[in-house]
MDAnalysis code that builds the backbone (N, CA, C; Angstrom):
import MDAnalysis as mda
import numpy as np

u = mda.Universe.empty(657, n_residues=219, atom_resindex=np.repeat(np.arange(219), 3), trajectory=True)
u.add_TopologyAttr("name", ["N", "CA", "C"] * 219)
u.add_TopologyAttr("resid", np.arange(1, 220))
u.add_TopologyAttr("resname", ["MET", "ILE", "LYS", "THR", "LYS", "GLN", "ASN", "ILE", "LEU", "ILE", "HIS", "ILE", "LEU", "GLY", "SER", "LEU", "ILE", "PHE", "LEU", "SER", "LEU", "PRO", "ILE", "LEU", "PHE", "SER", "PRO", "ASP", "PHE", "ASN", "ASP", "SER", "HIS", "SER", "ILE", "ILE", "ASP", "ILE", "PHE", "THR", "SER", "ARG", "PRO", "PHE", "GLN", "ARG", "PRO", "PHE", "ALA", "ALA", "ALA", "CYS", "LEU", "LEU", "LEU", "THR", "PHE", "PHE", "TYR", "ALA", "ASN", "TYR", "TYR", "VAL", "PHE", "ILE", "PRO", "LYS", "LEU", "TYR", "VAL", "PRO", "LYS", "LYS", "TYR", "VAL", "LEU", "PHE", "SER", "VAL", "VAL", "ILE", "LEU", "VAL", "SER", "PHE", "LEU", "ILE", "VAL", "LEU", "PHE", "VAL", "PRO", "GLU", "LEU", "PHE", "ILE", "ILE", "GLY", "ARG", "LYS", "MET", "GLY", "PRO", "LEU", "GLN", "HIS", "ALA", "PRO", "HIS", "HIS", "PRO", "GLY", "PRO", "PRO", "PRO", "LYS", "LYS", "PRO", "PHE", "GLY", "LEU", "LEU", "VAL", "ASN", "HIS", "ASN", "LEU", "PHE", "GLN", "PHE", "ILE", "GLY", "VAL", "PHE", "ALA", "PHE", "SER", "LEU", "LEU", "LEU", "LYS", "ILE", "ARG", "GLU", "ARG", "LEU", "LYS", "GLN", "THR", "GLU", "THR", "GLU", "LYS", "THR", "ASN", "ALA", "GLU", "LEU", "SER", "TYR", "LEU", "LYS", "ALA", "GLN", "ILE", "ASN", "PRO", "HIS", "PHE", "LEU", "PHE", "ASN", "THR", "LEU", "ASN", "SER", "ILE", "TYR", "SER", "LEU", "ALA", "ILE", "LEU", "LYS", "SER", "ASP", "LYS", "THR", "ALA", "VAL", "ALA", "VAL", "VAL", "LYS", "LEU", "SER", "ASP", "MET", "MET", "ARG", "TYR", "VAL", "LEU", "ASN", "ASP", "SER", "ASN", "ALA", "ASN", "PHE", "THR", "ASP", "LEU", "GLU", "LYS", "GLU", "LEU", "SER"])
u.atoms.positions = np.array([
    [-12.807, -49.953, 5.965],
    [-11.374, -49.830, 5.719],
    [-10.654, -51.113, 6.124],
    [-11.015, -51.644, 7.308],
    [-10.400, -52.880, 7.793],
    [-10.737, -54.036, 6.852],
    [-12.000, -54.065, 6.397],
    [-12.426, -55.131, 5.498],
    [-11.659, -55.071, 4.184],
    [-11.391, -53.845, 3.703],
    [-10.638, -53.686, 2.461],
    [-9.219, -54.218, 2.618],
    [-8.578, -53.915, 3.749],
    [-7.223, -54.412, 4.004],
    [-7.211, -55.937, 4.097],
    [-8.244, -56.499, 4.715],
    [-8.332, -57.955, 4.810],
    [-8.465, -58.591, 3.428],
    [-9.282, -57.975, 2.560],
    [-9.441, -58.497, 1.198],
    [-8.127, -58.445, 0.428],
    [-7.366, -57.352, 0.611],
    [-6.074, -57.232, -0.074],
    [-5.115, -58.316, 0.415],
    [-5.082, -58.540, 1.726],
    [-4.205, -59.578, 2.278],
    [-4.611, -60.967, 1.783],
    [-5.921, -61.210, 1.695],
    [-6.405, -62.504, 1.196],
    [-5.982, -62.713, -0.254],
    [-6.093, -61.646, -1.073],
    [-5.689, -61.744, -2.480],
    [-4.192, -61.997, -2.599],
    [-3.392, -61.301, -1.796],
    [-1.935, -61.488, -1.849],
    [-1.566, -62.898, -1.419],
    [-2.157, -63.358, -0.321],
    [-1.861, -64.705, 0.174],
    [-2.298, -65.766, -0.832],
    [-3.484, -65.603, -1.391],
    [-3.972, -66.557, -2.387],
    [-3.097, -66.592, -3.621],
    [-2.623, -65.420, -4.058],
    [-1.756, -65.359, -5.241],
    [-0.424, -66.051, -4.972],
    [0.146, -65.825, -3.791],
    [1.422, -66.464, -3.450],
    [1.281, -67.981, -3.373],
    [0.173, -68.450, -2.798],
    [-0.056, -69.895, -2.720],
    [-0.211, -70.485, -4.114],
    [-0.951, -69.794, -4.974],
    [-1.172, -70.286, -6.339],
    [0.145, -70.359, -7.114],
    [1.002, -69.331, -6.953],
    [2.265, -69.306, -7.681],
    [3.285, -70.290, -7.098],
    [3.078, -70.712, -5.859],
    [4.008, -71.663, -5.246],
    [3.713, -73.110, -5.656],
    [2.527, -73.356, -6.210],
    [2.171, -74.724, -6.585],
    [3.127, -75.325, -7.622],
    [3.543, -74.573, -8.668],
    [4.501, -75.175, -9.611],
    [5.815, -75.584, -8.961],
    [6.226, -74.864, -7.910],
    [7.461, -75.228, -7.205],
    [7.253, -76.513, -6.410],
    [6.147, -76.586, -5.688],
    [5.891, -77.745, -4.834],
    [5.701, -79.019, -5.649],
    [5.111, -78.889, -6.841],
    [4.840, -80.071, -7.669],
    [5.900, -80.292, -8.749],
    [6.976, -79.538, -8.689],
    [8.046, -79.724, -9.661],
    [8.768, -81.046, -9.393],
    [9.086, -81.821, -10.436],
    [9.802, -83.086, -10.237],
    [11.161, -82.903, -9.574],
    [11.757, -81.711, -9.719],
    [13.077, -81.464, -9.155],
    [13.028, -80.875, -7.757],
    [11.822, -80.756, -7.172],
    [11.708, -80.086, -5.876],
    [12.470, -80.840, -4.784],
    [12.362, -82.167, -4.782],
    [13.021, -82.965, -3.747],
    [14.468, -83.280, -4.078],
    [14.832, -83.251, -5.373],
    [16.174, -83.643, -5.784],
    [17.134, -82.475, -5.920],
    [16.606, -81.262, -5.976],
    [17.458, -80.104, -6.246],
    [18.297, -79.741, -5.033],
    [19.535, -79.285, -5.323],
    [20.415, -78.820, -4.263],
    [20.128, -77.372, -3.902],
    [19.531, -76.614, -4.792],
    [19.238, -75.208, -4.534],
    [18.006, -74.810, -5.331],
    [17.493, -73.630, -5.000],
    [16.312, -73.119, -5.686],
    [16.626, -72.802, -7.144],
    [17.923, -72.544, -7.450],
    [18.313, -72.242, -8.831],
    [18.080, -73.453, -9.729],
    [18.319, -74.660, -9.168],
    [18.097, -75.877, -9.957],
    [16.643, -76.006, -10.378],
    [15.744, -75.568, -9.500],
    [14.317, -75.644, -9.825],
    [13.955, -74.614, -10.889],
    [14.436, -73.372, -10.727],
    [14.069, -72.303, -11.659],
    [14.684, -72.491, -13.036],
    [15.732, -73.281, -13.144],
    [16.327, -73.545, -14.455],
    [15.863, -74.874, -15.030],
    [14.837, -75.460, -14.422],
    [14.314, -76.745, -14.881],
    [13.087, -76.528, -15.736],
    [13.063, -77.174, -16.905],
    [11.918, -77.043, -17.810],
    [10.604, -77.479, -17.160],
    [10.565, -78.598, -16.388],
    [9.295, -78.997, -15.758],
    [8.730, -77.952, -14.812],
    [9.592, -77.006, -14.368],
    [9.094, -75.920, -13.523],
    [8.772, -74.672, -14.328],
    [9.613, -74.334, -15.305],
    [9.498, -73.053, -15.993],
    [8.152, -72.875, -16.692],
    [7.725, -73.886, -17.434],
    [6.475, -73.741, -18.161],
    [5.266, -73.645, -17.238],
    [5.103, -74.534, -16.241],
    [3.958, -74.402, -15.330],
    [3.961, -73.087, -14.558],
    [5.158, -72.599, -14.194],
    [5.217, -71.342, -13.449],
    [4.803, -70.172, -14.328],
    [5.284, -70.167, -15.584],
    [4.869, -69.110, -16.521],
    [3.371, -69.180, -16.774],
    [2.837, -70.400, -16.911],
    [1.394, -70.554, -17.107],
    [0.619, -70.076, -15.884],
    [1.148, -70.351, -14.683],
    [0.482, -69.904, -13.459],
    [0.448, -68.380, -13.385],
    [1.532, -67.724, -13.780],
    [1.562, -66.252, -13.801],
    [0.526, -65.699, -14.774],
    [0.428, -66.323, -15.936],
    [-0.553, -65.873, -16.930],
    [-1.984, -66.150, -16.464],
    [-2.200, -67.284, -15.808],
    [-3.532, -67.592, -15.283],
    [-3.934, -66.603, -14.197],
    [-2.993, -66.224, -13.353],
    [-3.280, -65.243, -12.309],
    [-3.611, -63.884, -12.919],
    [-2.854, -63.521, -13.973],
    [-3.150, -62.270, -14.681],
    [-4.529, -62.321, -15.324],
    [-4.859, -63.463, -15.929],
    [-6.177, -63.619, -16.540],
    [-7.285, -63.531, -15.492],
    [-7.061, -64.110, -14.299],
    [-8.069, -64.074, -13.241],
    [-8.465, -62.632, -12.914],
    [-7.475, -61.778, -12.695],
    [-7.780, -60.388, -12.320],
    [-8.291, -59.584, -13.520],
    [-7.789, -59.881, -14.712],
    [-8.305, -59.201, -15.903],
    [-9.769, -59.569, -16.130],
    [-10.094, -60.836, -15.938],
    [-11.473, -61.283, -16.110],
    [-12.378, -60.707, -15.028],
    [-11.860, -60.653, -13.807],
    [-12.653, -60.187, -12.664],
    [-12.937, -58.682, -12.737],
    [-11.917, -57.910, -13.102],
    [-12.055, -56.454, -13.060],
    [-12.392, -55.815, -14.405],
    [-12.118, -56.513, -15.527],
    [-12.306, -55.881, -16.842],
    [-13.293, -56.647, -17.717],
    [-12.980, -57.914, -18.012],
    [-13.767, -58.649, -19.004],
    [-15.228, -58.826, -18.567],
    [-15.443, -59.267, -17.326],
    [-16.819, -59.496, -16.863],
    [-17.601, -58.185, -16.754],
    [-17.061, -57.146, -16.076],
    [-17.842, -55.885, -15.975],
    [-18.049, -55.189, -17.315],
    [-17.026, -55.219, -18.194],
    [-17.106, -54.447, -19.427],
    [-17.755, -55.209, -20.587],
    [-17.708, -56.543, -20.556],
    [-18.214, -57.326, -21.687],
    [-19.351, -58.261, -21.302],
    [-19.166, -59.032, -20.233],
    [-20.185, -60.025, -19.865],
    [-21.447, -59.365, -19.307],
    [-21.292, -58.421, -18.402],
    [-22.459, -57.760, -17.795],
    [-23.258, -56.971, -18.827],
    [-22.614, -56.207, -19.735],
    [-23.382, -55.504, -20.787],
    [-23.909, -56.428, -21.884],
    [-23.721, -57.759, -21.713],
    [-24.222, -58.771, -22.653],
    [-23.556, -58.699, -24.029],
    [-22.273, -58.369, -24.029],
    [-21.490, -58.432, -25.270],
    [-20.855, -59.813, -25.341],
    [-21.702, -60.832, -25.497],
    [-21.259, -62.208, -25.337],
    [-20.281, -62.650, -26.428],
    [-20.472, -62.192, -27.648],
    [-19.582, -62.593, -28.742],
    [-18.164, -62.080, -28.492],
    [-18.060, -60.795, -28.191],
    [-16.748, -60.209, -27.918],
    [-16.132, -60.833, -26.670],
    [-16.972, -61.095, -25.672],
    [-16.489, -61.727, -24.441],
    [-15.919, -63.109, -24.734],
    [-16.607, -63.880, -25.583],
    [-16.137, -65.225, -25.937],
    [-14.816, -65.167, -26.692],
    [-14.689, -64.188, -27.594],
    [-13.442, -64.036, -28.356],
    [-12.284, -63.705, -27.413],
    [-12.533, -62.802, -26.469],
    [-11.488, -62.411, -25.515],
    [-11.068, -63.601, -24.658],
    [-12.026, -64.393, -24.215],
    [-11.714, -65.568, -23.394],
    [-10.915, -66.586, -24.207],
    [-11.295, -66.792, -25.465],
    [-10.569, -67.735, -26.322],
    [-9.134, -67.269, -26.545],
    [-8.952, -65.992, -26.834],
    [-7.603, -65.445, -27.030],
    [-6.788, -65.586, -25.744],
    [-7.418, -65.366, -24.606],
    [-6.724, -65.503, -23.323],
    [-6.247, -66.940, -23.118],
    [-7.089, -67.902, -23.499],
    [-6.692, -69.306, -23.361],
    [-5.512, -69.637, -24.271],
    [-5.536, -69.123, -25.500],
    [-4.429, -69.371, -26.419],
    [-3.130, -68.761, -25.896],
    [-3.245, -67.608, -25.247],
    [-2.055, -66.985, -24.649],
    [-1.500, -67.865, -23.534],
    [-2.408, -68.362, -22.679],
    [-1.977, -69.233, -21.587],
    [-1.379, -70.528, -22.124],
    [-1.855, -70.986, -23.272],
    [-1.400, -72.259, -23.827],
    [-0.035, -72.146, -24.510],
    [0.183, -71.067, -25.272],
    [1.378, -70.999, -26.113],
    [2.467, -70.061, -25.577],
    [2.102, -68.976, -24.936],
    [3.099, -67.989, -24.507],
    [4.103, -68.542, -23.502],
    [3.717, -69.450, -22.557],
    [4.722, -69.972, -21.610],
    [5.949, -70.573, -22.272],
    [5.824, -71.074, -23.517],
    [6.986, -71.637, -24.207],
    [8.073, -70.586, -24.422],
    [7.676, -69.306, -24.501],
    [8.648, -68.236, -24.717],
    [9.487, -67.968, -23.483],
    [8.997, -68.396, -22.298],
    [9.711, -68.137, -21.051],
    [10.670, -69.263, -20.681],
    [10.690, -70.338, -21.475],
    [11.535, -71.479, -21.146],
    [12.955, -71.211, -21.622],
    [13.903, -71.348, -20.712],
    [15.316, -71.163, -21.048],
    [16.027, -72.492, -20.865],
    [17.157, -72.653, -21.524],
    [17.895, -73.895, -21.414],
    [18.423, -74.106, -20.012],
    [18.397, -75.339, -19.598],
    [18.889, -75.657, -18.260],
    [20.407, -75.652, -18.266],
    [20.972, -74.975, -17.302],
    [22.419, -74.899, -17.215],
    [22.992, -76.248, -16.788],
    [24.204, -76.518, -17.258],
    [24.869, -77.748, -16.889],
    [25.237, -77.689, -15.412],
    [24.967, -78.733, -14.725],
    [25.262, -78.771, -13.308],
    [25.397, -80.192, -12.852],
    [25.614, -80.389, -11.552],
    [25.809, -81.733, -11.035],
    [24.619, -82.629, -11.253],
    [23.432, -82.060, -11.290],
    [22.243, -82.890, -11.444],
    [22.165, -83.495, -12.832],
    [22.582, -82.740, -13.826],
    [22.474, -83.236, -15.197],
    [23.494, -84.333, -15.484],
    [24.577, -84.344, -14.742],
    [25.586, -85.365, -14.953],
    [25.301, -86.630, -14.166],
    [24.324, -86.547, -13.242],
    [23.995, -87.718, -12.446],
    [23.290, -88.735, -13.320],
    [23.414, -90.033, -12.997],
    [22.796, -91.074, -13.819],
    [21.291, -90.942, -13.939],
    [20.639, -90.497, -12.858],
    [19.181, -90.407, -12.899],
    [18.715, -89.081, -13.462],
    [19.625, -88.233, -13.904],
    [19.278, -86.969, -14.553],
    [20.030, -86.877, -15.868],
    [19.683, -87.652, -16.844],
    [20.420, -87.641, -18.113],
    [20.237, -86.357, -18.894],
    [19.213, -85.596, -18.617],
    [18.981, -84.357, -19.354],
    [17.564, -83.903, -19.156],
    [17.178, -82.820, -19.803],
    [15.813, -82.319, -19.662],
    [14.806, -83.359, -20.111],
    [13.706, -83.509, -19.362],
    [12.697, -84.494, -19.732],
    [12.012, -84.107, -21.029],
    [11.493, -85.069, -21.752],
    [10.824, -84.766, -23.020],
    [9.561, -83.951, -22.792],
    [9.174, -83.211, -23.824],
    [7.966, -82.417, -23.740],
    [6.735, -83.318, -23.653],
    [5.691, -82.781, -22.983],
    [4.443, -83.521, -22.913],
    [3.763, -83.508, -24.280],
    [3.008, -84.560, -24.608],
    [2.224, -84.539, -25.852],
    [1.316, -83.311, -25.884],
    [1.142, -82.770, -27.094],
    [0.374, -81.525, -27.209],
    [-1.057, -81.689, -26.699],
    [-1.681, -82.844, -26.996],
    [-3.052, -83.069, -26.537],
    [-3.146, -83.071, -25.033],
    [-2.191, -83.707, -24.367],
    [-2.181, -83.725, -22.900],
    [-1.952, -82.338, -22.341],
    [-1.088, -81.576, -23.019],
    [-0.814, -80.203, -22.590],
    [-2.052, -79.332, -22.704],
    [-2.803, -79.489, -23.799],
    [-4.032, -78.716, -23.996],
    [-5.053, -79.058, -22.924],
    [-5.244, -80.353, -22.655],
    [-6.213, -80.773, -21.644],
    [-5.842, -80.236, -20.267],
    [-4.558, -80.299, -19.929],
    [-4.099, -79.816, -18.624],
    [-4.338, -78.321, -18.481],
    [-3.961, -77.546, -19.487],
    [-4.149, -76.091, -19.436],
    [-5.623, -75.716, -19.501],
    [-6.397, -76.472, -20.273],
    [-7.822, -76.190, -20.380],
    [-8.519, -76.403, -19.040],
    [-8.149, -77.457, -18.343],
    [-8.733, -77.725, -17.025],
    [-8.426, -76.592, -16.055],
    [-7.175, -76.145, -16.023],
    [-6.790, -75.047, -15.140],
    [-7.483, -73.741, -15.545],
    [-7.545, -73.499, -16.849],
    [-8.144, -72.260, -17.343],
    [-9.622, -72.194, -16.992],
    [-10.344, -73.291, -17.191],
    [-11.775, -73.323, -16.864],
    [-11.980, -73.115, -15.368],
    [-11.113, -73.717, -14.548],
    [-11.223, -73.534, -13.100],
    [-11.042, -72.082, -12.686],
    [-10.020, -71.427, -13.231],
    [-9.761, -70.016, -12.912],
    [-10.897, -69.135, -13.434],
    [-11.365, -69.422, -14.650],
    [-12.466, -68.646, -15.234],
    [-13.740, -68.768, -14.400],
    [-14.097, -69.994, -14.026],
    [-15.316, -70.218, -13.248],
    [-15.211, -69.559, -11.874],
    [-14.043, -69.637, -11.251],
    [-13.855, -69.053, -9.921],
    [-14.007, -67.534, -9.970],
    [-13.386, -66.894, -10.959],
    [-13.499, -65.435, -11.073],
    [-14.928, -65.018, -11.394],
    [-15.621, -65.805, -12.223],
    [-17.005, -65.482, -12.580],
    [-17.923, -65.615, -11.371],
    [-17.749, -66.673, -10.585],
    [-18.581, -66.872, -9.394],
    [-18.334, -65.771, -8.372],
    [-17.081, -65.365, -8.193],
    [-16.777, -64.287, -7.250],
    [-17.419, -62.974, -7.685],
    [-17.365, -62.679, -8.981],
    [-17.952, -61.434, -9.479],
    [-19.470, -61.460, -9.361],
    [-20.096, -62.602, -9.648],
    [-21.550, -62.717, -9.508],
    [-21.957, -62.533, -8.053],
    [-21.199, -63.151, -7.150],
    [-21.479, -63.011, -5.711],
    [-21.346, -61.555, -5.280],
    [-20.328, -60.874, -5.781],
    [-20.133, -59.467, -5.434],
    [-21.284, -58.606, -5.951],
    [-21.731, -58.873, -7.176],
    [-22.824, -58.088, -7.749],
    [-24.136, -58.346, -7.027],
    [-24.364, -59.591, -6.578],
    [-25.570, -59.887, -5.812],
    [-25.584, -59.127, -4.491],
    [-24.438, -59.097, -3.817],
    [-24.350, -58.347, -2.562],
    [-24.550, -56.856, -2.813],
    [-23.971, -56.354, -3.915],
    [-24.133, -54.943, -4.246],
    [-25.591, -54.621, -4.573],
    [-26.247, -55.518, -5.309],
    [-27.653, -55.317, -5.643],
    [-28.526, -55.320, -4.391],
    [-28.221, -56.231, -3.468],
    [-28.993, -56.300, -2.221],
    [-28.817, -55.022, -1.404],
    [-27.586, -54.512, -1.372],
    [-27.330, -53.267, -0.637],
    [-28.059, -52.096, -1.280],
    [-28.020, -52.027, -2.610],
    [-28.709, -50.952, -3.311],
    [-30.216, -51.034, -3.101],
    [-30.747, -52.269, -3.072],
    [-32.175, -52.441, -2.852],
    [-32.574, -51.968, -1.464],
    [-31.752, -52.315, -0.468],
    [-32.033, -51.884, 0.902],
    [-31.978, -50.376, 1.014],
    [-30.966, -49.758, 0.407],
    [-30.853, -48.299, 0.452],
    [-32.015, -47.629, -0.267],
    [-32.460, -48.228, -1.377],
    [-33.591, -47.658, -2.114],
    [-34.875, -47.741, -1.290],
    [-35.052, -48.877, -0.599],
    [-36.245, -49.023, 0.240],
    [-36.232, -48.020, 1.379],
    [-35.065, -47.802, 1.974],
    [-34.979, -46.813, 3.056],
    [-35.243, -45.402, 2.538],
    [-34.706, -45.106, 1.361],
    [-34.939, -43.783, 0.776],
    [-36.414, -43.593, 0.449],
    [-37.036, -44.664, -0.080],
    [-38.461, -44.587, -0.400],
    [-39.296, -44.393, 0.862],
    [-38.888, -45.106, 1.926],
    [-39.611, -44.986, 3.194],
    [-39.496, -43.571, 3.747],
    [-38.292, -43.000, 3.648],
    [-38.106, -41.635, 4.135],
    [-38.932, -40.649, 3.312],
    [-39.062, -40.926, 2.017],
    [-39.823, -40.020, 1.157],
    [-41.314, -40.121, 1.400],
    [-41.788, -41.302, 1.815],
    [-43.217, -41.519, 1.982],
    [-43.730, -41.122, 3.357],
    [-42.892, -41.249, 4.362],
    [-43.345, -40.994, 5.737],
    [-42.711, -39.715, 6.247],
    [-43.542, -38.839, 6.721],
    [-43.057, -37.602, 7.310],
    [-42.293, -37.912, 8.593],
    [-41.040, -37.492, 8.703],
    [-40.269, -37.803, 9.911],
    [-40.939, -37.317, 11.194],
    [-41.581, -36.133, 11.132],
    [-42.239, -35.614, 12.332],
    [-43.385, -36.519, 12.763],
    [-44.111, -37.044, 11.770],
    [-45.205, -37.955, 12.099],
    [-44.663, -39.220, 12.775],
    [-43.560, -39.751, 12.215],
    [-42.989, -40.979, 12.769],
    [-42.467, -40.747, 14.183],
    [-41.773, -39.631, 14.402],
    [-41.239, -39.348, 15.726],
    [-42.365, -39.127, 16.734],
    [-43.406, -38.422, 16.305],
    [-44.539, -38.179, 17.210],
    [-45.242, -39.483, 17.569],
    [-45.365, -40.374, 16.575],
    [-45.999, -41.663, 16.830],
    [-45.185, -42.492, 17.810],
    [-43.875, -42.530, 17.609],
    [-43.005, -43.275, 18.520],
    [-43.039, -42.680, 19.927],
    [-43.095, -41.355, 20.013],
    [-43.194, -40.722, 21.338],
    [-44.506, -41.072, 22.026],
    [-45.574, -41.156, 21.218],
    [-46.873, -41.522, 21.790],
    [-46.840, -42.957, 22.314],
    [-46.235, -43.847, 21.526],
    [-46.127, -45.234, 21.977],
    [-45.248, -45.325, 23.220],
    [-44.187, -44.518, 23.266],
    [-43.312, -44.504, 24.440],
    [-44.095, -44.058, 25.679],
    [-44.941, -43.044, 25.495],
    [-45.749, -42.564, 26.622],
    [-46.705, -43.654, 27.100],
    [-47.316, -44.383, 26.161],
    [-48.208, -45.477, 26.540],
    [-47.447, -46.566, 27.291],
    [-46.192, -46.806, 26.852],
    [-45.388, -47.827, 27.534],
    [-45.044, -47.396, 28.948],
    [-44.745, -46.096, 29.142],
    [-44.438, -45.590, 30.497],
    [-45.635, -45.773, 31.420],
    [-46.844, -45.501, 30.852],
    [-48.067, -45.635, 31.649],
    [-48.530, -47.082, 31.760],
    [-47.821, -47.998, 31.076],
    [-48.186, -49.417, 31.055],
    [-49.629, -49.597, 30.584],
    [-49.952, -48.840, 29.544],
    [-51.303, -48.879, 29.005],
    [-51.499, -50.140, 28.162],
    [-52.712, -50.661, 28.174],
    [-53.040, -51.826, 27.348],
    [-53.071, -51.481, 25.865],
    [-53.094, -50.190, 25.551],
    [-53.131, -49.762, 24.150],
    [-51.745, -49.768, 23.491],
    [-50.695, -50.031, 24.259],
    [-49.330, -49.993, 23.714],
    [-49.157, -51.004, 22.594],
    [-49.562, -52.244, 22.863],
    [-49.409, -53.291, 21.857],
    [-50.212, -52.974, 20.602],
    [-51.425, -52.444, 20.789],
    [-52.281, -52.096, 19.651],
    [-51.628, -50.999, 18.804],
    [-51.022, -50.011, 19.473],
    [-50.376, -48.910, 18.761],
    [-49.175, -49.404, 17.960],
    [-48.398, -50.343, 18.528],
    [-47.244, -50.895, 17.823],
    [-47.693, -51.657, 16.576],
    [-48.777, -52.447, 16.725],
    [-49.297, -53.210, 15.589],
    [-49.794, -52.275, 14.489],
    [-50.462, -51.200, 14.875],
    [-50.965, -50.250, 13.879],
    [-49.819, -49.574, 13.131],
    [-48.752, -49.203, 13.871],
    [-47.600, -48.582, 13.232],
    [-46.913, -49.571, 12.290],
    [-46.821, -50.833, 12.713],
    [-46.226, -51.862, 11.868],
    [-47.036, -52.061, 10.590],
    [-48.364, -52.100, 10.711],
    [-49.226, -52.244, 9.531],
    [-49.070, -51.060, 8.578],
    [-48.912, -49.881, 9.152],
    [-48.753, -48.691, 8.327],
    [-47.431, -48.738, 7.555],
    [-46.365, -49.174, 8.223],
    [-45.066, -49.297, 7.566],
    [-45.130, -50.330, 6.440],
    [-45.772, -51.450, 6.708],
    [-45.895, -52.502, 5.709],
    [-46.700, -52.007, 4.505],
    [-47.725, -51.232, 4.773],
    [-48.543, -50.703, 3.684],
    [-47.738, -49.743, 2.813],
    [-46.942, -48.885, 3.459],
    [-46.151, -47.905, 2.711],
    [-45.102, -48.597, 1.854],
    [-44.470, -49.662, 2.389],
    [-43.395, -50.340, 1.675],
    [-43.905, -51.267, 0.575],
    [-45.035, -51.904, 0.802],
    [-45.493, -52.933, -0.132],
    [-46.738, -52.532, -0.916],
    [-47.849, -52.344, -0.240],
    [-49.131, -52.149, -0.918],
    [-49.209, -50.847, -1.701],
    [-48.524, -49.807, -1.215],
    [-48.658, -48.511, -1.889],
    [-47.880, -48.442, -3.195],
    [-47.087, -49.487, -3.524],
    [-46.346, -49.482, -4.783],
    [-47.230, -49.767, -5.988],
    [-48.406, -50.339, -5.751],
    [-49.297, -50.688, -6.856],
    [-49.879, -49.429, -7.500],
    [-50.269, -49.577, -8.771],
    [-50.868, -48.434, -9.473],
    [-52.225, -48.054, -8.887],
    [-52.954, -49.059, -8.377],
    [-54.276, -48.810, -7.778],
    [-54.321, -49.454, -6.397],
    [-54.911, -48.763, -5.457],
    [-55.091, -49.303, -4.106],
    [-56.547, -49.138, -3.695],
    [-57.000, -50.046, -2.841],
    [-58.375, -49.956, -2.350],
    [-58.538, -48.724, -1.461],
    [-59.642, -48.031, -1.651],
    [-59.909, -46.853, -0.840],
    [-60.045, -47.224, 0.638],
    [-60.579, -48.447, 0.872],
    [-60.722, -48.895, 2.253],
    [-59.367, -49.014, 2.949],
    [-58.355, -49.569, 2.209],
    [-57.029, -49.676, 2.772],
    [-56.406, -48.315, 3.018],
    [-56.623, -47.410, 2.073],
    [-56.050, -46.072, 2.202],
    [-56.615, -45.346, 3.410],
    [-57.923, -45.446, 3.596],
    [-58.558, -44.807, 4.748],
    [-58.104, -45.455, 6.054],
    [-57.959, -46.761, 6.004],
    [-57.528, -47.471, 7.221],
    [-56.117, -47.052, 7.610],
])
């Protein structure tokens, strides 16, 4: 439960930091008299809208696209979805741009008006770089999560298999016998521990084969 709350806080903090980058790198960040000047500035509006869409794509890719399309090996559909997502990130931010209101900054000599748009090729390269970074990060996180989940499932399966193969009463009786030898400080204690260890190893590893040596089975 605590770990889940920590993960939620990490996601919230990471999202806030990511969305704050367009503000920090806005050309008007140092020159603006108020936060309104930044939010009504074209150099801020488009990157901020793109950042919101990239963040949405990150979670959509992490929770939906990868589990539902990439993992089941629906690579063609997955590629189409990723391409459409990139086009949305590239073109949709233009819809969020509003005209900058007239203010003291626009009348200043060094602020003659809204800066010209970036060349389309430069805009594509910039968005493509960010998109690939977000895509790769979400994919690596999901792969890491699935590896941890697979390892946990493997451990649980091995424990379940061990419980199914070894009679609990036999195991408890054996441990009690070894405990008794340890109390008596018998020289056979170490030998008994080694034999129990060999038996566990045999049950977990060697007994999985279709055929086993009769000598090993008897031993």
